[in-house]
N, C-alpha and C positions, 0 to 999 in steps of 0.2 A: 487485596483486589477489591475495587469498588464497583458499583453499578455502572459508573461511567466507563471503566475499563472493559467490562463485559459488553457494553453497548458498542464501544470502539472495535472490539474484536469481531463482533457480528458484522459491523459495517465493513471491516477490512477483508472479510471473507468474500464479499461481493464486489466492493469498489475500494481496493487497497489505498489509492491516494487520498480518498476522503477520510479513511480511518487515520492515516498519518497526519492529515491536515488538522483533524480534531485534537490531536495530541500535541503537535509542535507548531502549527500554523504554517506560514509560507517559508519555512526554513529550508536549509539544504537537503534535509532528509525527505521533505515533501517532493522537491524537484527530482531527486534521484528516483524516488518511487514512481512518480509520474512518468518519467522516461522509461523505466522498466515496464510499466503498465501499457504505455503506448506501443512499445515493441510487441507486447503480448497480444494485444487486441488488433494489431494490424494498423494502428494509427499512422504509422510511417510508411504503409504500403508493403510491409513484410509479414504477411499472414503466416508464413512458415515458422515464425518464432513464437507460435502459440504456446510452446513449452515453457515460455518465460512467465506464464501466469503464476505457477507455484512460487517462483522467485519473488514476484511482486507481493504475494500474500505473506511469504516468510519474512521478507524485509519489513512489511507493515507490522506484523506481529512482534518482531524483534524491537522495533521502535516503540510500539505501544507498551510492551512489557518491561522495557529497560529504562525508559525516560519518565521521570517524575517531576 
């Protein structure tokens, strides 16, 4: 684990799509995480799905820790 990975993990705890972007760029994983994130923060008008925030963080951590 490098300093860059630790930095990405810290970013992913607050803004999961940004953490994924720093790891894989504008790939499919980024768009999936962005979609989960938008559902979590009510970006699509569904604020009742706030429980999806942990899903966005877990997905971001998975991408960061498994993709090299």
